[in-house]
C-alpha positions as CSV (number, residue, x, y, z in Angstrom):
1,M,-7.8,9.6,-10.5
2,A,-6.1,10.1,-7.1
3,E,-2.9,12.0,-7.0
4,L,0.1,9.7,-7.0
5,R,2.1,9.5,-3.9
6,D,5.8,8.5,-3.9
7,P,6.3,5.2,-2.2
8,V,9.0,4.3,0.3
9,Q,11.4,1.5,-0.7
10,I,11.6,-1.1,2.1
11,S,12.9,-4.6,2.5
12,V,11.6,-7.5,4.6
13,P,13.7,-10.4,5.7
14,V,12.6,-13.7,4.1
15,D,14.2,-17.1,3.6
16,G,17.4,-16.5,1.7
17,G,17.6,-12.7,2.0
18,D,15.6,-9.5,1.8
19,L,12.3,-9.1,-0.2
20,S,12.1,-5.7,-1.8
21,A,8.8,-3.9,-1.5
22,L,7.2,-0.5,-2.0
23,Y,5.3,1.1,0.9
24,W,2.6,3.8,1.0
25,A,1.8,5.0,4.5
26,A,-1.6,5.4,6.0
27,D,-2.7,8.6,7.6
28,A,-3.7,7.1,10.9
29,P,-2.4,4.3,13.2
30,G,-4.5,1.1,13.1
31,S,-5.6,1.6,9.5
32,P,-6.4,-1.4,7.4
33,I,-3.6,-3.0,5.3
34,A,-3.7,-3.8,1.6
35,V,-1.0,-6.1,0.3
36,L,-0.7,-6.0,-3.5
37,V,0.9,-8.9,-5.4
38,H,2.0,-8.5,-9.0
39,G,2.0,-10.8,-12.0
40,I,4.5,-13.2,-13.5
41,T,7.0,-10.8,-15.2
42,A,5.9,-7.6,-13.4
43,N,7.0,-5.7,-10.3
44,A,5.6,-3.7,-7.4
45,M,5.3,-0.5,-9.4
46,A,2.5,-2.0,-11.5
47,W,0.3,-1.1,-8.6
48,A,1.1,2.6,-8.4
49,R,-2.3,3.8,-9.5
50,V,-4.2,1.4,-7.2
51,A,-1.9,2.4,-4.3
52,A,-2.7,6.1,-5.0
53,A,-6.4,5.3,-4.6
54,L,-5.9,3.5,-1.3
55,A,-2.9,5.2,0.3
56,G,-3.7,7.3,3.4
57,E,-6.9,5.3,4.0
58,F,-4.9,2.1,4.0
59,E,-1.3,1.0,4.7
60,V,-0.3,-0.3,1.2
61,V,2.6,-2.6,0.6
62,A,3.5,-4.1,-2.8
63,P,6.4,-6.6,-2.9
64,D,8.7,-7.4,-5.8
65,L,8.3,-11.1,-5.9
66,R,11.3,-13.4,-5.6
67,G,13.2,-13.3,-9.0
68,R,11.9,-9.9,-10.1
69,A,13.1,-6.3,-9.9
70,G,14.4,-5.4,-6.4
71,S,14.1,-9.1,-5.3
72,A,15.8,-10.5,-8.3
73,R,18.8,-11.7,-6.3
74,L,16.7,-13.7,-3.9
75,P,17.6,-17.4,-4.5
76,G,15.4,-20.2,-5.6
77,P,13.8,-22.6,-5.4
78,Y,11.0,-20.6,-7.1
79,G,7.3,-21.6,-7.4
80,L,4.0,-20.2,-6.1
81,E,4.2,-21.9,-2.8
82,R,7.5,-20.1,-2.1
83,H,5.9,-16.8,-3.1
84,A,2.9,-17.6,-0.8
85,Q,5.3,-18.1,2.1
86,D,7.1,-14.9,1.3
87,V,3.7,-13.0,1.3
88,A,2.9,-14.7,4.6
89,T,6.2,-13.4,6.0
90,L,5.4,-9.9,4.7
91,L,2.0,-10.1,6.4
92,D,3.7,-11.0,9.7
93,R,5.7,-7.8,9.4
94,F,2.7,-5.6,8.7
95,G,-0.1,-7.5,10.3
96,A,0.5,-9.7,13.3
97,D,3.5,-7.8,14.4
98,D,1.8,-4.4,14.0
99,D,1.7,-2.8,17.5
100,A,-1.0,-0.4,16.3
101,G,-3.4,-3.3,15.7
102,A,-4.6,-3.0,12.1
103,D,-8.4,-3.4,11.7
104,A,-8.1,-5.6,8.6
105,T,-5.7,-7.1,6.1
106,V,-6.8,-7.4,2.5
107,L,-4.7,-9.4,0.0
108,V,-4.9,-8.4,-3.6
109,G,-3.3,-10.3,-6.5
110,H,-3.1,-9.6,-10.2
111,S,-2.6,-12.3,-12.9
112,M,-0.1,-14.8,-11.4
113,G,-0.1,-12.7,-8.2
114,A,-3.8,-13.7,-7.8
115,F,-2.8,-17.4,-7.7
116,V,-0.1,-16.5,-5.1
117,A,-2.6,-14.5,-3.1
118,A,-5.1,-17.3,-3.1
119,M,-2.4,-19.8,-2.0
120,A,-1.3,-17.5,0.8
121,A,-4.9,-17.0,2.0
122,A,-5.6,-20.7,1.9
123,G,-2.3,-21.7,3.5
124,P,0.4,-19.9,5.4
125,A,-1.5,-16.6,5.9
126,R,-4.8,-18.2,6.6
127,D,-5.3,-16.5,10.0
128,E,-4.1,-13.1,8.9
129,V,-6.2,-12.4,5.7
130,H,-9.6,-10.8,6.2
131,G,-10.3,-10.1,2.5
132,L,-9.2,-11.3,-0.9
133,V,-9.4,-9.6,-4.3
134,L,-8.3,-11.5,-7.4
135,V,-7.6,-9.3,-10.4
136,D,-7.7,-11.1,-13.8
137,G,-6.1,-14.2,-12.3
138,G,-6.3,-16.9,-9.6
139,L,-8.7,-19.3,-11.3
140,A,-7.8,-22.0,-13.8
141,L,-6.9,-20.7,-17.3
142,A,-7.9,-22.2,-20.6
143,E,-5.3,-24.7,-21.8
144,P,-2.8,-22.7,-24.0
145,P,-1.3,-24.3,-27.1
146,G,2.1,-25.9,-26.9
147,A,3.8,-29.2,-26.3
148,D,5.6,-28.2,-23.1
149,V,5.7,-25.5,-20.4
150,D,8.0,-23.2,-22.4
151,A,5.7,-23.3,-25.5
152,K,2.6,-22.8,-23.4
153,L,4.2,-19.7,-21.7
154,A,5.3,-18.3,-25.0
155,A,1.7,-18.6,-26.3
156,V,0.2,-16.9,-23.3
157,L,2.8,-14.1,-22.5
158,G,4.1,-13.3,-26.0
159,P,6.2,-10.1,-26.0
160,S,6.4,-9.9,-22.2
161,L,8.3,-13.2,-22.2
162,D,10.4,-12.2,-25.3
163,R,11.9,-9.2,-23.5
164,L,13.7,-11.5,-20.9
165,S,16.2,-12.5,-23.7
166,T,16.4,-9.0,-25.2
167,T,18.9,-6.3,-24.5
168,F,18.4,-2.6,-25.1
169,P,20.9,0.2,-25.8
170,D,19.0,2.8,-23.9
171,L,15.6,3.8,-22.4
172,P,14.2,5.0,-25.7
173,A,14.7,1.5,-27.1
174,V,12.9,0.0,-24.1
175,R,10.0,2.5,-24.7
176,A,9.9,1.5,-28.4
177,F,9.7,-2.2,-27.5
178,W,6.7,-1.6,-25.2
179,E,5.1,0.9,-27.5
180,R,4.6,-2.0,-30.0
181,H,2.9,-4.2,-27.4
182,P,-0.8,-4.2,-28.2
183,A,-2.0,-4.0,-24.6
184,V,0.7,-1.9,-22.9
185,G,1.6,0.4,-25.8
186,P,-1.1,3.0,-25.3
187,W,0.1,3.5,-21.7
188,V,3.9,3.8,-22.1
189,D,4.0,7.6,-21.7
190,V,1.9,7.6,-18.5
191,P,4.5,8.5,-15.8
192,S,3.5,5.7,-13.4
193,V,3.6,3.1,-16.2
194,A,6.9,4.4,-17.4
195,A,8.2,4.0,-13.9
196,Y,6.9,0.5,-13.7
197,L,8.7,-0.4,-17.0
198,S,11.9,1.2,-15.8
199,R,11.8,-0.7,-12.5
200,D,12.0,-3.9,-14.5
201,L,15.5,-3.1,-15.6
202,V,18.7,-4.2,-13.9
203,P,20.0,-1.0,-12.3
204,G,23.4,0.4,-13.5
205,E,23.9,-2.2,-16.2
206,T,24.5,-1.5,-19.9
207,P,23.1,-2.7,-22.2
208,L,19.8,-2.6,-20.4
209,R,18.0,-5.8,-19.7
210,S,15.1,-7.1,-17.6
211,A,15.9,-8.1,-14.0
212,C,13.4,-10.9,-14.2
213,V,15.1,-14.3,-13.7
214,P,14.0,-16.5,-16.6
215,E,14.0,-19.7,-14.4
216,A,11.7,-18.0,-11.9
217,V,9.2,-17.1,-14.7
218,R,9.4,-20.7,-16.1
219,V,8.9,-22.4,-12.8
220,D,6.2,-20.1,-11.7
221,G,4.4,-20.3,-15.0
222,G,4.5,-24.1,-14.9
223,D,2.8,-23.8,-11.5
224,V,0.0,-21.6,-12.8
225,L,-0.7,-24.0,-15.7
226,L,-0.1,-27.4,-14.2
227,N,0.2,-27.5,-10.4
228,E,-3.0,-28.9,-8.9
229,R,-2.2,-27.5,-5.5
230,V,-2.2,-24.0,-7.0
231,L,-5.3,-24.6,-9.1
232,E,-7.2,-25.9,-6.0
233,A,-6.3,-23.1,-3.6
234,T,-9.5,-21.2,-4.3
235,T,-11.6,-24.2,-3.1
236,A,-10.3,-23.7,0.4
237,L,-10.4,-20.0,1.0
238,P,-11.0,-18.8,4.6
239,V,-12.8,-15.6,3.4
240,P,-15.1,-14.6,0.5
241,A,-13.3,-13.4,-2.5
242,T,-14.0,-11.2,-5.5
243,L,-12.6,-11.8,-9.0
244,L,-12.4,-8.7,-11.2
245,W,-11.9,-9.8,-14.8
246,A,-10.8,-7.8,-17.8
247,T,-12.8,-7.8,-21.0
248,R,-9.6,-8.3,-23.1
249,G,-6.5,-10.3,-22.7
250,L,-2.7,-10.0,-22.6
251,L,-2.5,-9.0,-26.2
252,D,-5.7,-6.8,-26.0
253,Q,-7.6,-9.7,-27.7
254,R,-11.2,-10.9,-27.0
255,P,-12.0,-12.9,-25.1
256,G,-9.4,-12.3,-22.3
257,L,-8.4,-14.9,-19.7
258,Y,-11.9,-15.1,-18.5
259,D,-15.4,-14.6,-19.9
260,E,-18.9,-15.4,-18.7
261,V,-19.0,-18.8,-20.3
262,R,-15.6,-19.8,-18.9
263,L,-16.5,-18.5,-15.4
264,A,-19.9,-20.3,-15.5
265,G,-18.0,-23.6,-16.2
266,L,-15.7,-23.0,-13.2
267,G,-18.6,-23.1,-10.7
268,L,-17.4,-20.3,-8.4
269,E,-20.4,-20.1,-6.0
270,P,-19.3,-23.0,-3.7
271,S,-15.9,-21.4,-3.3
272,G,-17.4,-18.1,-2.2
273,I,-16.1,-16.2,-5.1
274,T,-18.0,-13.4,-6.8
275,A,-17.0,-12.5,-10.4
276,R,-17.3,-9.0,-11.9
277,E,-16.3,-7.8,-15.3
278,V,-14.4,-4.5,-15.5
279,P,-15.5,-3.2,-19.0
280,D,-13.1,-1.7,-21.5
281,T,-9.9,-3.0,-19.9
282,N,-7.3,-5.5,-20.9
283,H,-5.1,-7.7,-18.7
284,Y,-2.7,-4.8,-18.0
285,S,-4.9,-1.7,-18.1
286,I,-7.2,-3.1,-15.5
287,L,-4.5,-1.9,-13.1
288,W,-4.2,1.6,-14.8
289,A,-7.4,2.6,-16.3
290,E,-9.7,4.8,-14.2
291,Q,-12.5,2.2,-14.1
292,G,-10.1,-0.6,-13.2
293,V,-8.5,1.4,-10.4
294,A,-11.8,2.3,-9.0
295,A,-13.2,-1.2,-9.2
296,I,-10.1,-2.6,-7.3
297,A,-10.1,0.1,-4.7
298,D,-13.8,-0.3,-4.0
299,E,-13.5,-4.1,-3.6
300,V,-10.6,-3.6,-1.2
301,R,-12.7,-1.1,0.9
302,D,-15.6,-3.5,0.9
303,A,-13.5,-6.4,2.0
304,A,-12.0,-4.4,4.8
305,A,-15.4,-3.2,5.9
306,R,-16.7,-6.8,6.1
307,S,-14.0,-8.0,8.4
Protein backbone atom coordinates (compact mmCIF):
# COMPACT_ATOMS: atom_id res chain seq x y z
CA MET A 1 0.00 0.00 0.00
CA ALA A 2 1.36 3.43 -0.93
CA GLU A 3 2.41 5.75 1.88
CA LEU A 4 -0.36 8.19 2.75
CA ARG A 5 0.28 11.82 1.91
CA ASP A 6 -1.43 14.61 3.83
CA PRO A 7 -3.87 16.46 1.57
CA VAL A 8 -4.29 20.21 1.35
CA GLN A 9 -7.69 21.58 2.30
CA ILE A 10 -9.00 23.81 -0.51
CA SER A 11 -12.27 25.47 -1.49
CA VAL A 12 -13.76 26.11 -4.91
CA PRO A 13 -16.46 28.76 -5.52
CA VAL A 14 -19.73 27.19 -6.66
CA ASP A 15 -23.32 28.36 -6.76
CA GLY A 16 -24.24 29.45 -3.23
CA GLY A 17 -20.79 29.45 -1.64
CA ASP A 18 -17.57 27.43 -1.47
CA LEU A 19 -17.25 23.71 -2.11
CA SER A 20 -14.77 22.10 0.28
CA ALA A 21 -12.26 19.65 -1.18
CA LEU A 22 -9.05 17.79 -0.40
CA TYR A 23 -6.16 18.13 -2.82
CA TRP A 24 -3.11 15.96 -3.37
CA ALA A 25 -0.50 17.51 -5.68
CA ALA A 26 1.22 15.95 -8.65
CA ASP A 27 4.99 15.82 -8.93
CA ALA A 28 5.10 17.48 -12.36
CA PRO A 29 3.17 20.18 -14.23
CA GLY A 30 0.70 18.92 -16.80
CA SER A 31 0.07 15.65 -14.96
CA PRO A 32 -3.33 14.04 -15.44
CA ILE A 33 -6.10 14.85 -12.99
CA ALA A 34 -8.23 12.40 -10.98
CA VAL A 35 -11.41 13.78 -9.42
CA LEU A 36 -12.86 11.46 -6.79
CA VAL A 37 -16.55 11.75 -5.84
CA HIS A 38 -17.78 10.11 -2.60
CA GLY A 39 -21.02 8.39 -1.63
CA ILE A 40 -24.30 9.53 -0.14
CA THR A 41 -23.34 9.99 3.53
CA ALA A 42 -19.55 9.99 3.05
CA ASN A 43 -16.92 12.70 2.61
CA ALA A 44 -13.70 13.37 0.72
CA MET A 45 -11.48 11.51 3.20
CA ALA A 46 -13.07 8.20 2.17
CA TRP A 47 -10.64 8.36 -0.77
CA ALA A 48 -7.41 8.77 1.23
CA ARG A 49 -5.98 5.36 0.32
CA VAL A 50 -6.85 5.68 -3.36
CA ALA A 51 -5.39 9.19 -3.38
CA ALA A 52 -2.18 7.82 -1.86
CA ALA A 53 -1.90 5.36 -4.75
CA LEU A 54 -2.33 8.13 -7.35
CA ALA A 55 -0.84 11.26 -5.78
CA GLY A 56 2.37 12.47 -7.36
CA GLU A 57 1.53 10.69 -10.60
CA PHE A 58 -1.82 12.55 -10.78
CA GLU A 59 -3.26 15.73 -9.40
CA VAL A 60 -5.96 14.33 -7.14
CA VAL A 61 -8.93 16.30 -5.86
CA ALA A 62 -11.82 14.94 -3.79
CA PRO A 63 -14.74 17.25 -2.95
CA ASP A 64 -17.05 17.12 0.04
CA LEU A 65 -20.35 17.13 -1.80
CA ARG A 66 -22.94 19.79 -1.02
CA GLY A 67 -24.56 18.99 2.34
CA ARG A 68 -21.63 16.93 3.68
CA ALA A 69 -18.58 17.55 5.90
CA GLY A 70 -16.82 20.78 4.88
CA SER A 71 -19.56 21.58 2.36
CA ALA A 72 -22.42 21.06 4.81
CA ARG A 73 -23.33 24.75 4.84
CA LEU A 74 -23.76 25.02 1.10
CA PRO A 75 -27.46 25.60 0.50
CA GLY A 76 -29.92 23.48 -1.42
CA PRO A 77 -31.62 22.65 -3.57
CA TYR A 78 -29.88 19.30 -3.44
CA GLY A 79 -30.08 16.46 -5.94
CA LEU A 80 -27.64 14.70 -8.23
CA GLU A 81 -27.95 17.22 -11.04
CA ARG A 82 -26.81 19.93 -8.61
CA HIS A 83 -23.85 17.79 -7.55
CA ALA A 84 -22.99 17.13 -11.20
CA GLN A 85 -22.88 20.86 -11.82
CA ASP A 86 -20.66 21.35 -8.76
CA VAL A 87 -18.30 18.67 -10.10
CA ALA A 88 -18.26 20.39 -13.50
CA THR A 89 -17.33 23.66 -11.78
CA LEU A 90 -14.54 21.84 -9.94
CA LEU A 91 -13.28 20.43 -13.25
CA ASP A 92 -13.26 23.93 -14.71
CA ARG A 93 -10.94 24.94 -11.87
CA PHE A 94 -8.57 22.00 -12.34
CA GLY A 95 -9.01 21.20 -16.01
CA ALA A 96 -9.99 23.86 -18.52
CA ASP A 97 -8.49 26.63 -16.43
CA ASP A 98 -5.23 24.76 -15.82
CA ASP A 99 -2.44 26.76 -17.44
CA ALA A 100 -0.17 23.73 -17.30
CA GLY A 101 -2.46 21.88 -19.70
CA ALA A 102 -3.25 18.56 -18.05
CA ASP A 103 -3.03 15.53 -20.33
CA ALA A 104 -6.24 13.90 -19.12
CA THR A 105 -9.02 14.20 -16.57
CA VAL A 106 -10.45 11.02 -15.09
CA LEU A 107 -13.66 11.19 -13.08
CA VAL A 108 -14.14 8.53 -10.41
CA GLY A 109 -17.26 8.01 -8.31
CA HIS A 110 -18.16 5.64 -5.49
CA SER A 111 -21.71 4.58 -4.65
CA MET A 112 -23.96 7.65 -5.11
CA GLY A 113 -20.84 9.48 -6.29
CA ALA A 114 -20.72 7.11 -9.27
CA PHE A 115 -24.18 8.33 -10.32
CA VAL A 116 -22.97 11.93 -9.91
CA ALA A 117 -19.84 11.18 -11.95
CA ALA A 118 -21.90 9.62 -14.74
CA MET A 119 -24.28 12.58 -14.78
CA ALA A 120 -21.39 15.06 -14.89
CA ALA A 121 -19.68 13.13 -17.69
CA ALA A 122 -22.88 12.87 -19.73
CA GLY A 123 -23.89 16.48 -19.07
CA PRO A 124 -22.15 19.63 -17.83
CA ALA A 125 -18.59 18.20 -17.88
CA ARG A 126 -18.97 16.29 -21.13
CA ASP A 127 -16.12 18.08 -22.91
CA GLU A 128 -13.72 17.84 -19.96
CA VAL A 129 -13.87 14.16 -18.97
CA HIS A 130 -11.46 11.78 -20.68
CA GLY A 131 -12.12 8.71 -18.53
CA LEU A 132 -14.77 7.45 -16.11
CA VAL A 133 -14.48 4.86 -13.33
CA LEU A 134 -17.61 3.81 -11.43
CA VAL A 135 -16.96 2.12 -8.08
CA ASP A 136 -19.87 0.01 -6.80
CA GLY A 137 -22.46 2.46 -8.08
CA GLY A 138 -23.71 4.40 -11.07
CA LEU A 139 -26.02 1.71 -12.50
CA ALA A 140 -29.63 1.05 -11.52
CA LEU A 141 -29.97 -0.74 -8.18
CA ALA A 142 -32.37 -3.52 -7.28
CA GLU A 143 -35.64 -2.11 -5.92
CA PRO A 144 -35.29 -1.92 -2.12
CA PRO A 145 -38.25 -2.71 0.14
CA GLY A 146 -40.35 0.13 1.51
CA ALA A 147 -43.43 2.15 0.70
CA ASP A 148 -41.67 5.50 0.27
CA VAL A 149 -38.23 7.03 -0.23
CA ASP A 150 -37.45 7.19 3.50
CA ALA A 151 -38.24 3.50 4.00
CA LYS A 152 -36.25 2.52 0.92
CA LEU A 153 -33.21 4.52 2.08
CA ALA A 154 -33.42 2.98 5.54
CA ALA A 155 -33.47 -0.48 3.98
CA VAL A 156 -30.39 0.25 1.87
CA LEU A 157 -28.26 2.37 4.21
CA GLY A 158 -29.09 0.98 7.65
CA PRO A 159 -26.67 2.24 10.35
CA SER A 160 -25.11 4.83 8.04
CA LEU A 161 -28.48 6.57 7.92
CA ASP A 162 -29.25 6.01 11.61
CA ARG A 163 -26.23 8.03 12.67
CA LEU A 164 -27.66 11.23 11.14
CA SER A 165 -30.14 11.41 14.03
CA THR A 166 -27.68 10.23 16.69
CA THR A 167 -25.48 12.31 18.99
CA PHE A 168 -22.30 11.08 20.67
CA PRO A 169 -20.66 12.31 23.88
CA ASP A 170 -17.12 11.80 22.60
CA LEU A 171 -14.95 10.20 19.92
CA PRO A 172 -14.80 6.80 21.66
CA ALA A 173 -18.60 6.65 21.38
CA VAL A 174 -18.34 7.43 17.66
CA ARG A 175 -15.77 4.67 17.29
CA ALA A 176 -17.99 2.23 19.19
CA PHE A 177 -20.92 3.03 16.87
CA TRP A 178 -18.90 2.28 13.76
CA GLU A 179 -17.21 -0.76 15.31
CA ARG A 180 -20.65 -2.42 15.38
CA HIS A 181 -21.17 -1.74 11.66
CA PRO A 182 -20.73 -5.10 9.88
CA ALA A 183 -18.91 -3.63 6.87
CA VAL A 184 -17.00 -0.70 8.40
CA GLY A 185 -16.25 -2.20 11.82
CA PRO A 186 -13.05 -4.10 10.89
CA TRP A 187 -11.54 -0.86 9.57
CA VAL A 188 -12.25 1.64 12.37
CA ASP A 189 -8.70 1.64 13.76
CA VAL A 190 -7.00 2.15 10.41
CA PRO A 191 -5.77 5.77 10.67
CA SER A 192 -7.08 6.94 7.29
CA VAL A 193 -10.51 5.41 7.99
CA ALA A 194 -10.58 6.93 11.48
CA ALA A 195 -9.82 10.30 9.86
CA TYR A 196 -12.68 9.74 7.41
CA LEU A 197 -15.12 8.99 10.25
CA SER A 198 -13.89 12.03 12.18
CA ARG A 199 -14.31 14.33 9.16
CA ASP A 200 -18.01 13.46 9.18
CA LEU A 201 -18.50 15.25 12.51
CA VAL A 202 -19.53 18.88 12.96
CA PRO A 203 -16.32 20.59 14.15
CA GLY A 204 -16.29 22.21 17.59
CA GLU A 205 -19.75 21.03 18.60
CA THR A 206 -20.70 18.98 21.67
CA PRO A 207 -22.35 16.51 21.72
CA LEU A 208 -20.81 15.21 18.53
CA ARG A 209 -23.05 14.65 15.51
CA SER A 210 -22.77 14.05 11.79
CA ALA A 211 -22.38 17.08 9.55
CA CYS A 212 -24.48 15.41 6.83
CA VAL A 213 -27.65 17.36 6.13
CA PRO A 214 -30.53 14.87 6.35
CA GLU A 215 -32.54 16.64 3.64
CA ALA A 216 -29.58 16.39 1.26
CA VAL A 217 -29.35 12.65 1.89
CA ARG A 218 -33.10 12.22 1.41
CA VAL A 219 -33.27 14.20 -1.85
CA ASP A 220 -30.12 12.62 -3.26
CA GLY A 221 -31.25 9.14 -2.29
CA GLY A 222 -34.56 9.69 -3.99
CA ASP A 223 -32.69 10.65 -7.15
CA VAL A 224 -30.60 7.46 -7.07
CA LEU A 225 -33.67 5.29 -6.63
CA LEU A 226 -36.30 7.08 -8.71
CA ASN A 227 -34.97 9.82 -11.02
CA GLU A 228 -35.01 8.55 -14.61
CA ARG A 229 -32.53 11.22 -15.75
CA VAL A 230 -30.05 9.88 -13.22
CA LEU A 231 -30.65 6.26 -14.13
CA GLU A 232 -30.27 6.97 -17.86
CA ALA A 233 -27.02 8.96 -17.60
CA THR A 234 -24.88 5.92 -18.36
CA THR A 235 -26.62 5.48 -21.72
CA ALA A 236 -25.12 8.75 -23.01
CA LEU A 237 -21.50 8.68 -21.85
CA PRO A 238 -18.89 10.43 -24.04
CA VAL A 239 -16.13 7.99 -23.04
CA PRO A 240 -15.86 4.29 -22.21
CA ALA A 241 -16.35 3.53 -18.52
CA THR A 242 -15.42 0.78 -16.10
CA LEU A 243 -17.59 -0.45 -13.24
CA LEU A 244 -15.66 -2.00 -10.36
CA TRP A 245 -18.13 -3.89 -8.16
CA ALA A 246 -17.74 -5.29 -4.68
CA THR A 247 -18.58 -8.91 -3.89
CA ARG A 248 -20.48 -7.88 -0.74
CA GLY A 249 -22.85 -5.06 0.10
CA LEU A 250 -23.34 -2.18 2.54
CA LEU A 251 -23.86 -4.55 5.46
CA ASP A 252 -21.18 -6.99 4.27
CA GLN A 253 -23.90 -9.24 2.85
CA ARG A 254 -23.97 -11.33 -0.32
CA PRO A 255 -24.88 -10.43 -2.94
CA GLY A 256 -23.86 -6.79 -2.89
CA LEU A 257 -25.36 -4.01 -4.96
CA TYR A 258 -24.35 -5.86 -8.13
CA ASP A 259 -23.62 -9.41 -9.16
CA GLU A 260 -23.10 -11.15 -12.48
CA VAL A 261 -26.77 -11.93 -12.94
CA ARG A 262 -27.89 -8.37 -12.27
CA LEU A 263 -25.20 -6.89 -14.49
CA ALA A 264 -26.08 -9.24 -17.34
CA GLY A 265 -29.67 -7.99 -17.12
CA LEU A 266 -28.58 -4.35 -17.34
CA GLY A 267 -27.06 -4.82 -20.81
CA LEU A 268 -23.90 -2.74 -20.37
CA GLU A 269 -22.16 -3.36 -23.68
CA PRO A 270 -24.10 -0.78 -25.78
CA SER A 271 -23.22 1.88 -23.19
CA GLY A 272 -19.49 1.15 -23.43
CA ILE A 273 -19.25 0.02 -19.80
CA THR A 274 -16.97 -2.84 -18.76
CA ALA A 275 -17.73 -4.49 -15.40
CA ARG A 276 -15.10 -6.09 -13.16
CA GLU A 277 -15.56 -7.72 -9.77
CA VAL A 278 -13.13 -6.78 -7.00
CA PRO A 279 -13.05 -10.01 -4.92
CA ASP A 280 -13.25 -10.08 -1.13
CA THR A 281 -14.43 -6.48 -0.77
CA ASN A 282 -17.64 -4.95 0.49
CA HIS A 283 -19.25 -1.66 -0.50
CA TYR A 284 -16.94 0.30 1.81
CA SER A 285 -13.74 -1.73 1.85
CA ILE A 286 -13.45 -1.55 -1.94
CA LEU A 287 -11.98 1.92 -1.21
CA TRP A 288 -9.65 0.72 1.55
CA ALA A 289 -8.56 -2.87 0.97
CA GLU A 290 -5.31 -3.35 -0.94
CA GLN A 291 -7.01 -5.11 -3.85
CA GLY A 292 -9.69 -2.43 -4.10
CA VAL A 293 -7.22 0.44 -4.06
CA ALA A 294 -5.05 -1.29 -6.67
CA ALA A 295 -8.03 -2.00 -8.94
CA ILE A 296 -9.24 1.61 -8.80
CA ALA A 297 -5.78 3.09 -9.31
CA ASP A 298 -5.07 0.78 -12.25
CA GLU A 299 -8.35 1.71 -13.95
CA VAL A 300 -7.63 5.42 -13.47
CA ARG A 301 -4.20 4.98 -15.03
CA ASP A 302 -5.62 3.00 -17.94
CA ALA A 303 -8.33 5.62 -18.54
CA ALA A 304 -5.75 8.40 -18.58
CA ALA A 305 -3.51 6.45 -20.94
CA ARG A 306 -6.38 5.94 -23.42
CA SER A 307 -7.12 9.67 -23.69
